[in-house]
N, C-alpha and C positions, 0 to 999 in steps of 0.2 A: 504494500500500500504506500502511495506517495504522500509525503507530508504537505500541508498547505504551504509551508515556507518554500519548498522546492518549486511549487507552481507559481508563486507570486513574487519571488525575490531572486535576485542575481547578485553575486558577489563581485565587487570591483576592488582590486588591490592596487594601491598607489604607494610606490616607494619614493620617499623624499630623500634626496641625496645632496651631498656637499654642504651639510649643516655645520656651521661654525659653533661648536658646543661652548666655546669660551664666552659667548655672548649671553648664555643663560636663557631664561624665558621659555616660551612654548612655540611649537610648530602648529599652525592652524591650517586646516585643509577644508576647502569648500567645493562642493559639486553644485553647479548651476545649470538650470535651463537657460533659455535666452534672457528671461527677465532678471534684471538686477546685475548681470555680469558686467564687470568684475568687482564693482565697488560696493554694492548694497548687500553686505553680508547677511542681513536679516532676511533677504529674499532667496538665499541659497536653499536648495532642496535638501541637502545633507551637509553636515559639518561635524568635524572632530578636531580635538587638539590633544597633543601629548607634549610632555616636557622635552626640551631640546638637550638630551643627555647623550645622544649617540650621533655619529656623523651621517648615518642613514637610518630612517625609521619607516616601517611599513604600516600603512593605514588600510584597514579593511572595512568596506561599506557594504551593507546589505541594501540593495536598491530595488525598487519596484520594477517588474518586467516591462511595464509600459514606458519606461525611460529609454528611448531609442537613441537619443543624442544628448550630449552634455559637454560642458567646459569645466575645467578645474583651475582654481586659483589657490595658491598657498603662500603663506608668509611666515617669517620668523618674528613672532611677537616678543621682542626682547624685554619690554617693560610690562607685559601681561595685561595691557589695557584693552585688548580686543580690536585695536585699530592699527592701521599702518601709520607709524609715526613719520613725520616729514622732517627734512633737514631745515637749516636756518632760512631757506627761501620760502618755506611753507608750500612748496610745489612738489619737490622731488622726495621720494621715500628715502629714509635713512635705515630702514630695515630690509632684510633680504626678501625677495619675491620669486615666485615661480608660476608658470602657466602651462596648460596642456599644449601639445603640438609644438613645444619648444619656442613658444612666443615670448617676446621680451617687451619691456617698456620701450616706447619709441619717443621720438622728439615731440609727438603730439599726445602723449599719454599712454595708457595701458592698451593692450591688444583688444580687438573686438571679438565678439562671440563667433562670428563667421569664420575667422581665422583660427580660433582656439578650439572649436567644437570637435568632438570625437563621436563616432558612431560605434555601436557595440561591435561592429564588424572590423573596426580599424585597430583594435588593440589586442595584445596577447594576454597572458595571465597576469602580468604586472605592468602598470603604467609607471615609467620612470620619469621623474621630474627633478631637476636640480635647482637649488636655490641660488639666485644670483644676488650678490651683495653689492651695494653702491661703492 
């Protein structure tokens, strides 16, 4: 007999790499649909955080099978406030960030959903994302 979980949920594994553990704090990972990506964390479909105590951390999410595409944002929340802290300019982040599809911050801000999105067919057992520090 199949369990209800196997019929309605799928596991997504995200490996966060290149973590600078000397900075302390937490690694926060968000899975978004198109709405809110990448800035409105409260609109993320799924979210987790773990202490930044290892250079690579695996996050496992049980997501609904109806989720066919999504984008991932993660950041190193050094001060534990749940927000991406900015540098002295008030514009540029001073904490490390990472995005799905190897997207990076650009001259005009964060990547968009279209370039960051993944479909279930596009990834293997583990999605690897490295944190890029300013």
